[in-house]
Residue frames as qw, qx, qy, qz and C-alpha x, y, z in Angstrom:
[[0.616, -0.351, 0.343, 0.617, -33.38, 21.25, 3.48],
 [0.318, 0.812, -0.082, -0.483, -32.49, 23.88, 0.93],
 [0.849, 0.524, -0.008, 0.059, -31.16, 23.19, -2.55],
 [0.264, 0.791, -0.490, 0.255, -27.75, 24.64, -1.76],
 [0.534, -0.491, 0.632, -0.272, -27.36, 22.37, 1.29],
 [0.923, 0.171, 0.334, -0.090, -28.27, 19.33, -0.81],
 [0.649, 0.719, -0.206, 0.139, -25.74, 20.42, -3.44],
 [0.066, -0.747, 0.602, -0.276, -22.99, 20.79, -0.82],
 [0.739, -0.254, 0.585, -0.217, -23.77, 17.36, 0.67],
 [0.897, 0.416, 0.152, -0.019, -23.76, 15.80, -2.79],
 [0.440, 0.787, -0.379, 0.207, -20.39, 17.38, -3.64],
 [0.340, -0.617, 0.651, -0.282, -18.92, 16.22, -0.32],
 [0.876, -0.010, 0.454, -0.163, -20.19, 12.69, -0.96],
 [0.797, 0.596, -0.051, 0.085, -18.69, 12.66, -4.46],
 [0.162, 0.795, -0.522, 0.263, -15.36, 13.97, -3.12],
 [0.593, -0.438, 0.623, -0.260, -15.32, 11.32, -0.38],
 [0.922, 0.213, 0.316, -0.069, -16.07, 8.53, -2.85],
 [0.624, 0.732, -0.227, 0.151, -13.36, 9.78, -5.21],
 [0.064, -0.744, 0.598, -0.290, -10.79, 9.92, -2.41],
 [0.524, -0.325, 0.735, -0.281, -11.59, 6.58, -0.74],
 [0.801, 0.236, 0.516, -0.193, -13.34, 4.47, -3.33],
 [0.377, 0.723, -0.434, -0.384, -10.97, 4.96, -6.23],
 [0.925, 0.259, -0.274, -0.037, -9.56, 2.09, -8.25],
 [0.629, -0.647, 0.424, 0.073, -7.09, 0.20, -6.14],
 [0.725, 0.580, -0.368, 0.049, -3.89, -0.68, -7.94],
 [0.811, -0.522, 0.236, 0.120, -1.55, -3.13, -6.29],
 [0.340, 0.788, -0.513, -0.017, 2.15, -3.13, -6.96],
 [0.987, -0.126, -0.011, 0.095, 4.11, -6.37, -7.06],
 [0.002, 0.856, -0.514, 0.062, 7.67, -6.19, -5.83],
 [0.970, 0.062, -0.197, 0.132, 10.16, -8.98, -6.42],
 [0.298, -0.844, 0.443, -0.045, 13.18, -9.13, -4.11],
 [0.845, 0.330, -0.398, 0.140, 16.23, -11.04, -5.24],
 [0.677, -0.705, 0.211, 0.024, 18.16, -12.38, -2.29],
 [0.246, 0.736, -0.631, -0.006, 21.93, -12.57, -2.50],
 [0.974, -0.052, -0.223, -0.001, 23.27, -16.10, -2.55],
 [0.012, -0.748, 0.597, -0.291, 25.98, -16.59, 0.04],
 [0.688, 0.057, -0.714, 0.117, 27.69, -19.61, 1.46],
 [0.678, -0.703, -0.066, -0.204, 26.97, -20.50, 5.07],
 [0.063, -0.741, 0.635, -0.208, 29.96, -20.47, 7.42],
 [0.881, 0.045, -0.470, -0.014, 31.59, -23.86, 7.85],
 [0.665, -0.702, 0.246, -0.068, 32.84, -25.11, 11.22],
 [0.624, 0.593, -0.482, 0.165, 36.59, -25.64, 10.90],
 [0.858, -0.398, -0.249, 0.210, 37.46, -26.46, 14.50],
 [0.413, 0.614, -0.235, 0.631, 39.87, -23.53, 14.64],
 [0.234, -0.607, 0.349, -0.675, 38.96, -22.46, 18.18],
 [0.892, -0.272, -0.323, -0.161, 38.96, -25.88, 19.76]]
């Protein structure tokens, strides 16, 4: 294998590792639910 082929393979490997193996940063999302009263049975349609 020639030196230029080894260089190209090395650069491709470094690019792949940079794209896939980068530092993973997770994002935490908090969702505030609206407080609502449940419907109450009034017997209206009886």
